[in-house]
N, C-alpha and C positions, 0 to 999 in steps of 0.2 A: 123414697119418701117424697111427699109433696112439700115444696117450699116456694115462698113468694120471692121473686128476684126481679130486678129491673136492668134492662140493657142500658149501658152507660151512654152509648152514642145516640140511639133512637129514642130513649126514654120509655120504651115499651115495657109495661108491667106484665109479668107472666107468673103462672103457677105451674112449675115444672117438676118432673120426676128427677130427683137428684139422689146420689148415694148417701146413705146414712153416715153421720160422723162417727168417729171412734171415741171411746171413753178414755180420756187422757189421765196420766198419773196425777193424783191429787184432785180429781174431779169426779163428776157424775154424768151419766147419759140419761136423759129424761125423755119420756114419751109425752109430748105436749098435749094438754087438754084444752087450754085456752091461752090466747095471747091478745094483747091490747094494742090497737093502732094509736100511736101518739099523734094527735091531730097537728100539733105545732111543728115538732121536729120532723116528722115524716112528710108532712105537706111540703116543707121547704126542700127536703131532699128529693122528693119525687118531682116537684115542679121545676127545680133547677135542672134535673136530668132531661126533662121534656122541653126545655128552652132551646133555642137555636144556639150554635156555638158562639155567635157574636154576643148574644144576650148573656151567656154564661161568663164570657170574658168581662163584660160590664159589671156583673154581679160579684165576680171573684177576682179582684185586682191582685190579691196576694198570690193566687195561683199563677197568674201571668208572670209575676216576678220570679216564682220558683222555676218556671219554664225557661226564662231568660238566663237564670243562674245555671241551669242544667246545660243549656246550649254552650255557655262559656266553658264549663267543666268537661262535658262529654262530647261536644260537637253536635252539629245540626242533625246528622243522619241518626245517631244513637238516640237523641232526644225525640226525634220524630217517631222512631220505632216504639219507644216507651209510651208515648202519648197514644199511638195507634192501638197498642196492646191494652192500654187502660180503657180507651173508648170502646173497644170491641170486647168488652167483658161484662159480666153481670155482677151487680152489687146486691148485698143482702139488705133486708129491711126488718125492723122490729127490734125491741130491746127489753120487753117486759112480758113475761110468760109464766105459766104455771102448769104443773103436770106431775107424773109419777116416775120415780127413779126406776130404771130398768137395769142399770149396772152402776156399781160404785167402785172407785179405786181410792177411797179415803175412809178414815175411821168415822167421820162425822155423819155419814149417810149410809143407808142400806137399801137394797132393792125393795121396792114397795112403798118407800116413803113418799108422802105427798109434799111437794115443794113449790116455792115461788122462786123464779130465777130472773137475773138482771144481766145487762151488758150488751152494748151494740155489737160486740164481736161474738156474742154467744147466744143470747136469748132471742133468736130470730123467729119470724113467722114460718115455722117448719114443724113437721110432724115429730122430728127428733132433734134435740139440741144437746151439745156437749158443753158443760158448764164447770168452771173451777169452783171449789168448795166455798170460797169466800164470797161468791156471787149467788149463793143459794141459801134459803132458809126453810126450815120445816113448817108445815101448816097444821094447826089444830083441826080436828074433824069438823068443828063448827064453821070453818071458813071454806066456802066453795071455791072451785077453780076460777069461776067467772069473777069472783071478788079478788082472789089472790093475784090475778094477772094485772091488777092495778098497782102492785107493790113497788115497782120501780118508779113510777110516777109519784106514788105516795112518798117514797124515800126522798125524792128530789124536793118535793114540797116541804117535807119535814126538815130537811137540811136548811132550806131557806128560812124557816121559822127559827131554827136553832141559831142561825147567823144573826137574825134580828134580835136575839137575846131579850125577848119580850117578858113583861111582868104582868101579873094579875091586875086587871083594870086599865091597862094601857090601851091607847087608841092606835090601831094599825090600819094603814091603807093597803089594799091589794089591787094593783093596777094590772088589769087583764083578767077577765072572768071566763076564760076557756077552761078546759079540763084541769090544767095545773092550778089555775086560780081558784076554782071551786074546791079543790082538795085543800088548798092553803086556807081558804075561808073556814072550812070545818076544823082544821087543826088549831087555828087561832081561837075559834070560839070555844073549843074544848079546853083551851089553855086559860080561859077567863078573860079574853081580850074583848074590847069593843071594836068591831070590824066595819070598815068602810070599803065597799066594793066600787071599783071604777072600771068602765069600759066604754069604748066608742059605740058599741052595739047594745042599746038599751033593752033589747029582747032577752038578754042574759040575766037581767036584774031579778026576775021572778024566781028563777032557780037559786040565785045567790041568796035571796032572802030566806028561802026554804032551808039552805044549808048554814044559815047563821049570821048573815050580814045584818048589821043594825041600821046601815044606811047605804044606799046605792046612788051614785051620781055619775053624770057624764064625765068622761075622762078628758077634760080640757080646763083651761085656766079659769073659766067662769065658775067652776065648782070650788075654788080655793076658799072663798068666804063661807060657804056652807060647811065645808070640812072643818074650818077653824071654829065655827060656831058649835058644831057637834062636839069638838074637842074642848069645849068650854073656854074658848079664847086662847088656849095654850098652843094649839097646833098639834098635829099628830105626832106620836112618839116614834113611829117607824113607818116605812113604806117598803113593801115587797113587790117588786116588779116582775110579774109573770107573763107579761105581754111579749109578743114577737113582732118587732118592728125595727126598721132602720132609723126611725125618727128619734130625735132627741127629746120629744115632748114629755114622755113619762118621767124622765129624769128632771126636767125643768119644773114640771108640775109638783114633783115630790119636794124639791128644794123650797118651793113657795109655801107648801101646805104643812111642812114639818116645823116642829118647835126647834129652838136653839139646842144644839147638840143631839138632834134627832139622827136616826139611822136610815140609810137607803140600802136595801139588799137586792142585788140584781140576780134573779134566778133565770129569767127568760133572755131574750135577745133585744137589746135596745141601743140606740145611739148613745155615745158617751162623750160628747163634746161638752165638757163641763163649763157652765157659765161661772166665772170666778166670784162675782160679787155675793150672791146668796150663799154660795158654798163657803166662802171665806167668813162672811159676817156671822153665819149661824154655826160655824165649825161643824158642819155636817160630816158624819162618819159614813163613808161609802164602802160597802162590802160586796165582794163577789162570792156567790154560793157555788161551790164546785160540785155540780151534779149531785150524786147520792150521798157524798160526804167523804171524810178522810179515807184514803186508800184508793180513791178513783184515780185512774191513770198511772198508778204505781204498779209496775209489772211484778215486783217482788210480792206485793200484797195480793193482786188479782190473779196472776198466773202462778206465782210461786207458793201461794197459800200461807204466807207469813203474816200472822195477825199482829195488830198493834196492842200492847198491853192496855187493858181497860183503865188501869190506874193513871195512865198518861194520856190516852186518847179514849175518852168515854164513849163517844158516838162515832164509830166507823160506818162505812156504807152498809156493811152487813148488819150491824146492830141497829142502824136506822131502818133497814128493811124489816127486821124482826119487830121493832117497836111499832111500825105501821100495821103489821099483821096483828099485833096485840090490840091495837085500837079497833080494828075491824071485829075481832073476836069479842071485845068488850062492848061493842055497839056504839062507841063514840065516833066512829067513822062510817058513813053510809055511802058505799060505792055501788051497791046493788042498783039503786035508783039512777045512778049516773049512766048506766048502759042504755043507750037509746036504740042501738042496732046490734044484731048478732048475725054473723054469716059463717057458713062452713068454709074451711080453707080453700076449697075448690071455687068458691065464689068471692074470693078476696077482692077482686076487681071492683065489686059493688061498694065495698068499704072505702076504697081509695077514690071512687067517684064522689063520695060524700066529702072526703077530706079535701080534695082539690077543688070542690065546687062544681064539678061537672054535673052532679046531681045536687040541686039547690036545697033539698030537704034539710031542715035543721037537724043537727046531730051533736052529740057530746062524746060519750064513751062508745067506741066501736070495738066489739069483741069478736075475734075469730075463734071458731071451735074446730075440733079435730076428731071427727067420727072415726071409729075403728074401721079398718079395711084390710083385706087380705093383701099380703105382699108389701106392706108399708116399710118393713125394716130390712132393706137390702143394701149391702155395702158397695155393689157395683151396678152400673147402668150401661147397657149396650145401646149404641146408636146405629150400628150396622153389623152385618155378619159377612165380612169379606173373606175371600180365599186368597192365600199367598202362594205364589209360584216358588218352586225350589230355588234357593239362592237369595231369596229376599232377605234384606236386613230389616228385621222387625224390631221396632223401637218400643221399649217399655220405659216410661219416664217416671222417676220417683222424685217428687218435689218439682213445683212449677212456678217459681217466683219470677220476678222481673228479668233476672239474668237468663234463666232458662228460656223464657219466651223471646227475649231480645237477641241472644247470642248463640244459643244451641239449636233451638227448633227450626229457625229459618234455614240454616245450612244443612240440617238433616233433611228437610223437605227438598231443597234444591239438589241434593245428591240422591234423591229418589228413594230414601229410606221409607219404609211403611210405618205409619203411626198406628200402633196396635193398642196400647193402653197407657193411661196416665193416672197417677195417684198423687193426691195432696190431702192434707189434713182438713182442708176447708171444702165442703161439698160444692159450694158455688164456684170456687176457683177451679176445681177439677172439671166442672161442667163447662166453664168459660173456655178453658184451654182445649178441651176435647172438641168443642164446637169450632173454635177458631182455627185449630191446626189439623182437624180431621181425624182425631183418634177414634178408633172403633169403640173403645170402652173408657169410661171414667169411673174411678173408684177412690175410696178412702183407705183401702187395704193394700199397703205396699207389698206384702207377701204375695198377693194375688197377681200383681204386675210381674214380680220376679219369677213366679212359677208358671206364668202363662205360656202355653206350648208354642204360641206364635211369636213370642218375644225371643229374639236371638241376641240383641244388644240391650243391656240394662243401663240406662243413663241416670246417674244419681246426682241430683242437684238440690238435695234437702239440707237441713242444718248440719253443721260440721260434726256434732256429736253422734249423728246417725250414720256417717259415712262408713266407718269401719264395719259396723254390723251389717249394713246392706251389701257392701263389697263381699264380705265373707259368705253371706247367704247366696248371692248371685253366682259366685264362683263355684260354690258347692252344688248349685243347681245346674251347672254346666253352661252357664251363660257368659258371653263376653261382657266386659264391664267398661264403661266410660264414667269415671267419677270426677265431678268438678272438684278442684282442690279444696281441702287436703285429702290425701289417701285415707288417713285416719288421724286420730289426735293423741295417741300415746303408744308407748312401746308394747303394751299388752295386746292392744288391737293389732298392731303390726305383726306380732308373733303369731297370732291366729291366722292372719293372711299368709304369712310365710309358710306355715304348716300346710295350708290348703294347696299352695302352689307347689310345694315339694311333692305332695301326693298326686297332683294333676299337672304334669309337665306341659300339657296342651292348654292350660288355663291362660286366658287373655284378659289383661287388665291395662287400662290406660288412664292417666290422670290428666286433668285439663290444664296442663302447662302450655298455654297457647302462645305465649310470647316468642318462644323459639321458632314458631312457624310464621311469624310476621315477616313481611318483606324487608324491613330495616335490619332485623337481626340475621336474616338469611344473607343479606348483602355484606354485613360486617363479617360473618363467618367466611364468606367467599374472599373478602379483602385480605384476611389473614390465612388463607388456605395453605400457603407454602411455608408457614413459619416452622421453626425448630425450637426457638427459645420459649420459656414460660411467658405467660401473659400477666399483666397487672390490670385489674378491672375495678372501677369505682361505679357503683350504681346507687343513685338517690331516688327514693320514692317519697313524694310529698303526699302521704297517705290521707291526711286530713283527720280532724278530731271527730271521734265518735263518743257520745256520752256514756257514762257507766250504766244507764238504764237500757241501752240497746242490747238486743239478744246476743250480739256477737261478743259483748264484754262479759257475758256469763262465763265463769271459770270452766263450766262444763263444756264449753265450745272450743277450748284449747288455746284461745288467744289469737291475736292478729299476726304474730310471727309465723306460727304454724299455719294459720288460715290464709295469709296473703303474701308474706315475705318469701314464702316458698317459691313464688314465681321468679324472684330475683336470683335465688340460688340455682334454680333450674337453668336460667339463662347463662349463668356462669359455667355450669356443667356442660351446656351445649357448646359454648364458645371455646372452652379449653379442651373438651373431649376427655376430661379427667374428673375423678370423684373427690369430694372433700375428705381430708384426713385429720384436720384439726380445726376446732371452732373456739373463738373467744368473743364474748358479747358483753357490752356495757349499756345500761339504760340510764336515763336521766334520773335524778333524785330531787324531788320537790315536795314542799309542805302543802302545795296546792292540791287539796283532796279531789278537785274536779278533774285534774290531769291523771291520766293512766300512765304511770311511769314506763311500763313495759311496752307501751305503744310507740315510744320514741327511743330508738335503739341503734347502736352501731355494732355491726358484726364483722369480725375479721375471719377470713377463711383461707386455709392453706390447702392446695389441691395436690393430688398424687403426682402430677407432672412438674411440680415446683411452682405453679402459678399461684398468685395471691388475689384475693378479692375482698372488697369492703362493701358491705351492705349498709346503707344509711336509710333506715326506715323511720320517717318522721311524721308524727301526728300533731306537731305544734307549729305548722306553717300556715300560710294564707292560701285559700283555695284559688285565688287568681293566678297563682304561680303554676306552671306546668307540672303535671303529676310525676312524670318519670323522665330520668336523665341518666345516661350511661356513658362513661368514658373507658376506652380500651387502649392499652399501650403494649407494644411488642416490637422488638427489632427495629427501633427507630421509626416506627409507624404508629399512627394514632387514629382512632375513630370515635366520633361523638354522636350518640343517638339522642335526639330531643323529642320526647313525647310521641314517638312513632310518626312524626310529621316531617322529620328532617334527619339525615345522616350526613355528617361532614367528615371526610377522610383527609389525612395528612400523610404524604409520602414524598420523599425526594424534595423536600422543601416546597412542595406544591399542595394546594388545598383544592378539594373537589366537594361540591355540595349537591345533594340529591333530595328531592321532596317526595313525600308519600301522603297517603290519604288519612293517616291516623289509625288505620285498622291494626288491631293487635293480634291478628292471626287466627281468630276463631274459625273463619270459613275454611282456611287451609288445613287447620287441625282436624276439623270434622270430616273434611273430604279425605284426608289421609287415613282416618279411622275406618270410614265406610269402605274405602278401596281395599284396605288390609283385610277386612272381613270378607269382602267379595272374592278376593284373590287367594284367600287362605294363607297369606303371609303374616309375618310377625307384626305386632302393634308398632306404631311409629316410634315409641320410646320404650326401650327395654326395661324389664322390671328392675334390673340392677340399678339403673339410673333413677327410676321413680323411687325406689327404696332409699337410695343414698340421699336424695334431696329431702325426703321425709325425715330420715334419721338426723340430718343436719339441722333441721328446724327443732327437733327435740333437744339436740345438743345445745343449740343456742339458748333455749329456755333454761336448760340445766346450768349453763355457764352464767346466766343472769342471776340464778339463785346462789351459786357457789362463789362467784367472782373469780373463777379459775378457768383456764382453757380445758376443753374436752377433746381427747383423742378418740378418733373413730376407728373401730375395728373393720376389717375387710368385710364387705357385704357377701352374703351367700350367692353363689353363682346359679341364677335361675333364668338366665337368658336376658 
């Protein structure tokens, strides 16, 4: 399919052939008929990416702070890699579109339905878009696609009017008469308001009068007296700011022209350095309008499809979208005349030339259209047709987030593995990763990666709930597997993997337990190499707080003990050379609903050789503290690992300290996997150990539930 994308580093705008997205559960796949370029939002996004790096730093000081915080937490090298990956990628554009449903995985829609769609993560300028059900509404036959593609902007304007809480006959200022402002003018007029339009560009006044403005004036302090007179000396009842500016002037002008206890609603972008005196004296009510309405930025609503009851939240973003469509159908909203330009998707650059001012021709609504063409719905895109010599380790990557790009793909490249195929759920991300790392094919079909004849190693770095399914399919397809932890998230998935391995003794699977490959732990292992007594190990991970809205906190993902604390248990298995036999876990208990109790846990482990280990996995610490710290005691000797940067050993009443670069063993781990495949030897970690660590995490969760220790049965012997 064709999609508009922009390269983050160069700022170049492209219309590229990308793989078609999949239809996700609870959503729809839509063949786009029309999409609207949002002049304000997209102009800012496009021009920022086209600025120099120095100019971007100046415009986005908050991003600089994030980078500095990242350096403190992850180190300079890791941060640099993440930034490079970000810059050398493509971002999507567009968030308001309309088209026809071609596939549905929800009850609310069926193939053939005409719909309007919203969402910066979904309703892109692309021939096909995958949209959750709460971000789509059905269209009546009387509303054309060209009109319906205004729905997202219309819902934003409508939410601003709702926030203003206007009444019949009230005087309302609209500051900023671009596309969003003109939509707001129409909505206010149809609500029976007296509307004052303000803008620095007086050429917009003629259109504003046509859409219902009773008065248009220059957006500066000289207009305050005129506005007050128009409001019969009382002052305006409300001001809706739809302008996009860093200046504080729209807010200051509003405060001067409003009556006592008037309202300011900020829909666009404006400076918010509030002057206290007029704000205080008039008791002005300042409100922020959150995009399309309640539900926006709530993953449970947008991604999970959980609606808010109308009796408690009358106007959600979806219901705002539907209300705007109703206005078009009833003829109270005229968006047809707002369209000044139409371009086919292949000519999208012309639309952006208007938005950015490269073409100075006046414009308002710019609609992209999507003519039918052969071969537009293809899930995989090939960039080259290489041939692979015998013995080549051909990599198929499923999931390509920041971790895969920063920690897995570079060492795979340096170990001369062939980049065959990459799959992600986001077409632009699949395209970005394929281009950056030289994959022959990009796809949104993970099964196509797993069954690709040139793929010998399936690397799985997708969300945790998909690991077990992909591991099983890859093993059944006769492929070697490297799965980033965890192996799977429950005993049922593990049982499936067990059965496959029992049937296929030659099956090869490796889990990304990289820490045991790091230089610090290799040296600690060597330090205790001659031991005979059991070990005592204390490992603290300052894991950091993750809010409940993050995907990793979804119960379907298995939790952070299964998803990350497994690293610690594997390190203990590596150091002791023994498997866990008993687990007991305790979590904090707090009435603080923002805290995730099972994220702050102490786990006691007994090993088969008599060793003991304590895992302290904490999400309630400060990020300035080092993340990982391990102490090992055995036979009157001790070793301390501090965040992979230092190991201090104690023996014979003497202390020795050694420094490291902070690497956590990813490079060594990947090299060991690739070498094992080339030489035909066993994977670096045997399945018995991988399985034992996985079962230990399940047992820890079970112990948290029962408040009882969990004894582990012996693992099946599969090598």
